[in-house]
C-alpha positions in Angstrom: 3.1 11.3 -2.6 4.2 14.6 -4.1 6.9 16.6 -2.4 7.3 20.3 -3.0 10.9 20.1 -1.7 12.7 17.8 -4.0 15.7 17.5 -1.6 14.2 15.2 1.0 17.2 13.8 2.9 15.4 11.5 5.3 13.2 10.0 2.5 16.3 9.6 0.3 18.2 7.9 3.1 15.3 5.5 3.8 15.2 4.6 0.1 19.0 4.1 0.1 18.9 1.8 3.1 16.0 -0.2 1.7 17.2 -0.7 -1.8 21.0 -0.7 -1.6 21.4 -4.5 -1.1 19.0 -5.4 -3.9 20.5 -2.9 -6.3 23.9 -4.2 -5.5 22.9 -7.8 -6.2 21.3 -6.7 -9.4 24.4 -4.9 -10.5 26.6 -7.9 -9.6 24.5 -10.2 -11.6 24.3 -7.9 -14.6 28.1 -7.4 -14.6 28.7 -11.1 -14.4 26.2 -12.1 -17.1 27.3 -9.1 -19.3 30.8 -10.5 -19.4 32.6 -7.9 -17.3 36.4 -8.6 -17.2 36.8 -7.0 -13.7 38.5 -9.2 -11.3 36.3 -7.9 -8.5 32.8 -7.8 -9.9 31.5 -7.2 -6.4 33.7 -4.2 -6.0 32.8 -2.7 -9.3 29.1 -3.3 -8.7 29.5 -1.4 -5.4 31.0 1.5 -7.3 28.2 1.5 -9.9 25.5 1.6 -7.2 27.3 4.4 -5.3 27.4 6.3 -8.6 23.7 5.6 -9.1 22.9 7.1 -5.7 25.1 10.1 -6.3 23.2 10.6 -9.6 19.9 10.1 -7.9 20.8 12.7 -5.2 21.6 15.2 -7.9 18.3 14.4 -9.7 15.9 14.1 -6.8 13.3 16.1 -8.6 13.1 13.4 -11.3 13.3 10.6 -8.7 10.5 11.9 -6.5 8.3 13.0 -9.4 8.4 9.6 -11.1 5.5 7.2 -10.7 7.9 4.7 -9.0 11.1 5.9 -7.4 12.2 2.3 -7.1 11.6 1.7 -10.8 13.4 4.9 -11.6 16.5 3.7 -9.7 16.5 0.3 -11.4 16.2 2.0 -14.9 19.1 4.3 -14.1 21.1 1.3 -12.8 20.5 -0.5 -16.0 21.9 2.3 -18.0 24.9 2.7 -15.7 25.7 -1.0 -16.0 25.3 -0.9 -19.8 27.7 2.1 -20.0 30.2 0.2 -17.9 30.0 -2.9 -20.1 30.3 -0.8 -23.2 33.4 0.8 -21.7 34.7 -2.7 -20.9 34.3 -3.8 -24.5 36.0 -0.6 -25.8 39.1 -1.2 -23.6 39.3 -4.9 -24.4 39.3 -4.1 -28.1 42.1 -1.5 -28.0 
């Protein structure tokens, strides 16, 4: 469903409530299997998912115009986790 107003707070909140738990689980698994050195993977995963939703809020036009907003969120999450793991490797090598 196309929206003329890209800032759709109720729709965004509904998407957040629906997907947050699954996105959090996905981030935790990715961080663990990616070899993250964080003591609290769960805490870092929560930060990544919060960053994801902040990014999504700022880019709602892209989110809502995508064929699958859910797929868009998972793709962005993947890149955010990969960035974090790359940063982990950088700091461990210095």
